N, C-alpha and C positions, 0 to 999 in steps of 0.2 A: 504491499499499500502505500510506504514511503516512497520506492522510486514513480509510482503514478503521479502521485501530489509532486513533487519534484519537477518532473519532466511536465506535467500541467504548467505549474508556474514558470522553466526555463520556456516553454512554446509561447506563453504570454508574455514574457518580458522581449523575446525575440519576434513576434509578430506585429507587423505595422497596425496601428492602429483599422478599425470597421471603414472609415472614411477614404482610406487610401486603397483597400485590398480592391482588387480587380471583380467586377461582378461575375455573380455567380461561385464563388468562392466562401468557404466557411469564416464566422468571421470569429476569433477567441476570446470574446470578452467574457464570455457567457460562462468560461469556464476557470477565470479568475478566482483562487480561493482564497477569505476572505484573512484580514491580517492578523498574524498572531501578536498577543500582547507580549512587552519585554518581559524577558528571563527576570527571575528577581536579582540575578547575580548585580546587575545593573543597577537595581537602587544599591546594593552594598557597596558597590565602587563609588558611587555618589555619595555615599556618606563619610567614608573614608578620603576622598578627596575633600569635603567639607571641614573634617577633622586636621586632615593636614594643612588645610589656608588657616584655621582658626591657629593651629600652633605655629606656623611661621608668623602672624600677626601678631601676636603676644609676643612672639623672640622680638621685633622691631619694634615694637613698643617699649620691651624692656632694655632694649640697649639703644634706644633714640637719644638719651641723655648723655650715655658717654664723649661724644663729642664737645660738646660744648663747656663742658668739666677741665676741658686742658686749654681752652681758649681766657686764658687767668688774666684781669691789670697786670702780675707780678712777673707775667713771662714776656706781655706785651710791650710790658715796663722797658724791660733786658735790651728786648730787642728794636725798637725804636732807639733809645738811648745810644746804642750800639751801629747802626744805619744814620744818624742823625750824624755824630760823630765822624763814620769814616765821610759822608756829605761835604762835612763842612771842611778836613782836611781836604778834599777834591778842590772845594771852591776857591779858599784860600790860596791853594799852588795854584790856581785860573786866575786867580786878583792881582797874585804878586811874583810869579815865577819860581817862587821861591818856595820850599820843602818846608811842610808844615810841620806843629808838633803834635805827636802822636801820642803824646802821654796826657791830654787834656782828658778828665774826669767829669765825662757829660752821664746826666743823673735825668732819668723820664720820671713822671708820675702822670700814670691813666688811669681814667675814669672813666665809668659809661653812664649818660643820663642825667640822673639825678646826681652823682657825683661822689658815691660810697667807693670805699677801698677794696670792697669784695665785689667790685663787677667781675660779670663773666660773659660768656656767649658773645657769637658774632651779632655785627649790627653797625650801621651807619651813624651811630648817636655817640663813640668815642671821644673825648678828648684826651691830648696827651701835655703837660708842659714838661717843658726840656729845659734842663740849666747846665750852666760850667761851673764847677764848684771848687774852684781856685777860690780864693779871698782876693788876691790881686786883681784878679780880672772885671771884676764891678759891671759887665756886662747885665742883662736882664733877661727875664723866662723868654722861652719861644711855646707859644701857644700854640697847638697844631690840631686839625679837625681829622679823627682817624675813621675808616671803615674797616671793620675787620671782620673777614670771610670763613665761614665754617673749616674750610682748608689750612687755616692757620696765616695764612697768607694777609697783606693789610694793607691800603691806601692812604695816603697820606696828602693835605694839602693845609699850608701855612695860610694863617689869616693873616689879610693884608698889614703889610708893615710890619710882620712879625720877623721873618728873613730878609726881605728886602724883595724887590722886586722881581719880575719874571727874566726881564734879561739886566743883566749887570755889564758895566764897563769893566775892563780892566787896569792896569797901569799904564799902559799904553794908550786906550780908548777903545780895545776892540771888544763888542759886545758878545756876551756867551748869556746862556740860560742856567740860572741862577737851579743848584741841582738840590739845593732844599728848600724850592719853593713848593713841588708836588716829589712825592716819589711810592716808591712800592717797597715792598720788603717782608720777608715770612718768618715765621718760626719753626712751622709746621705742626704739626699735633703726633702727640707719642703713639 
């Protein structure tokens, strides 16, 4: 009986519709069997897939807080101070042609939004104040706007007048782009 049913299904599937059959030929639409319901194994597979999706979702929620904890004010302080110091040396060299003092102790204090010291996480609401810790220097602090990204990279834009204009002239009057005006850096994530 199984072979008869299978052959009628194959015949029905492979034969053309009655409207396309030549006149006087038998039309196969009457021989088609009723569709069979899904076996219970499909329902069990659907349940297993649902459980797997729920488990993966739970893991994603559990680990979603791992990245931003590494994006702290302390790590940003250290990276911005080092990057700012390196670029200050470059700017000094471009301005004067002389070798810059690489021992300047730059310090940065970065806060997010409302200015809490325990700031953390990615966002475009960071501000960093960079200072030269030498007592003899007497230079004021530079305040910088910072956008910190989830991958540990950041973009810095100086406020007007904080570190000079975008274009600065060297001792011979040649213009160059001020490297402290806007810069990028990264401290990565663990």
